[in-house]
C-alpha positions as CSV (number, residue, x, y, z in Angstrom):
1,X,17.8,6.9,-20.0
2,X,20.3,4.4,-18.7
3,X,19.7,0.7,-18.2
4,X,20.0,1.1,-14.5
5,X,17.5,4.0,-14.5
6,X,15.1,1.8,-16.6
7,X,15.5,-1.1,-14.2
8,X,14.9,1.1,-11.2
9,X,11.7,2.5,-12.7
10,X,10.6,-1.1,-13.4
11,X,11.2,-2.1,-9.8
12,X,9.3,0.9,-8.5
13,X,6.4,0.2,-10.8
14,X,6.4,-3.5,-9.7
15,X,6.4,-2.5,-6.1
16,X,3.5,-0.1,-6.6
17,X,1.6,-2.9,-8.4
18,X,2.2,-5.4,-5.6
19,X,1.1,-2.8,-3.0
20,X,-2.1,-2.1,-4.9
21,X,-2.8,-5.8,-5.3
22,X,-2.5,-6.3,-1.6
23,X,-5.1,-3.7,-1.0
24,X,-7.3,-5.0,-3.8
25,X,-7.4,-8.5,-2.3
26,X,-8.4,-7.1,1.1
27,X,-11.1,-4.9,-0.5
28,X,-12.6,-7.9,-2.4
29,X,-12.9,-9.8,0.8
30,X,-14.9,-7.1,2.5
31,X,-18.5,-8.3,3.0
32,X,-20.1,-4.9,2.7
33,X,-20.7,-3.9,-1.0
34,X,-20.8,-0.2,-0.2
35,X,-17.5,-0.3,1.6
36,X,-16.0,-2.4,-1.3
37,X,-17.1,0.2,-3.8
38,X,-15.8,3.1,-1.7
39,X,-12.4,1.4,-1.2
40,X,-12.1,0.5,-4.9
41,X,-12.6,4.2,-5.7
42,X,-10.0,5.3,-3.1
43,X,-7.6,2.7,-4.4
44,X,-8.0,4.0,-8.0
45,X,-7.3,7.6,-6.8
46,X,-4.1,6.7,-4.9
47,X,-2.7,4.3,-7.4
48,X,-0.6,6.9,-9.2
49,X,0.8,8.2,-5.9
50,X,2.0,4.7,-5.0
51,X,4.7,4.8,-7.6
52,X,6.1,8.0,-6.1
53,X,5.8,6.6,-2.5
54,X,7.6,3.4,-3.5
55,X,10.6,5.5,-4.6
56,X,10.8,7.2,-1.2
57,X,13.6,5.8,1.1
58,X,12.2,3.4,3.7
59,X,8.6,3.7,2.4
60,X,8.5,0.3,0.7
61,X,10.0,-1.5,3.7
62,X,7.6,0.3,6.1
63,X,4.6,-0.6,4.0
64,X,5.6,-4.3,3.6
65,X,6.1,-4.5,7.4
66,X,2.6,-3.0,8.0
67,X,1.1,-5.4,5.5
68,X,2.7,-8.3,7.4
69,X,1.3,-7.1,10.7
70,X,-2.2,-6.8,9.1
71,X,-1.9,-10.4,7.8
72,X,-0.8,-11.7,11.2
73,X,-3.8,-10.1,12.8
74,X,-6.2,-11.5,10.1
75,X,-4.7,-15.0,10.6
76,X,-5.2,-14.7,14.4
77,X,-8.8,-13.7,14.0
78,X,-8.4,-10.7,16.3
79,X,-10.6,-8.1,14.5
80,X,-9.6,-5.3,17.0
81,X,-6.0,-5.9,16.1
82,X,-6.8,-5.9,12.4
83,X,-8.6,-2.6,12.7
84,X,-5.8,-1.1,14.8
85,X,-3.1,-2.3,12.3
86,X,-5.0,-1.0,9.3
87,X,-5.3,2.5,11.0
88,X,-1.5,2.3,11.8
89,X,-0.9,1.5,8.1
90,X,-3.1,4.3,6.7
91,X,-1.7,6.9,9.1
92,X,2.1,6.3,8.9
93,X,4.3,7.5,11.7
94,X,6.4,9.5,9.2
95,X,5.4,11.6,6.2
96,X,6.6,10.8,2.7
97,X,8.5,13.8,1.3
98,X,7.2,15.3,-2.0
99,X,9.0,13.8,-4.9
100,X,10.8,16.1,-7.3
101,X,10.3,13.6,-10.2
102,X,6.6,13.0,-9.8
């Protein structure tokens, strides 16, 4: 494995970790304990796929942009906008292609 390949893998792993952390923070702020538990379980299930998604062209930028929109809505206190932006984030406008290296 080349140094560049190793660095790339490290960057993708770091991106997946940051992505998961964003979701974990939101989950822990959820007041409903049942929803928190369900979301934690879902986050655990999709954690491995985040690494593959982070390697997909445009996916990282898209996700970061979606996270920013969610944070803006949270800061504004507009719960309808928060819900709408979360749905937009969870149902992306494009599909991530299957990775050949997964």
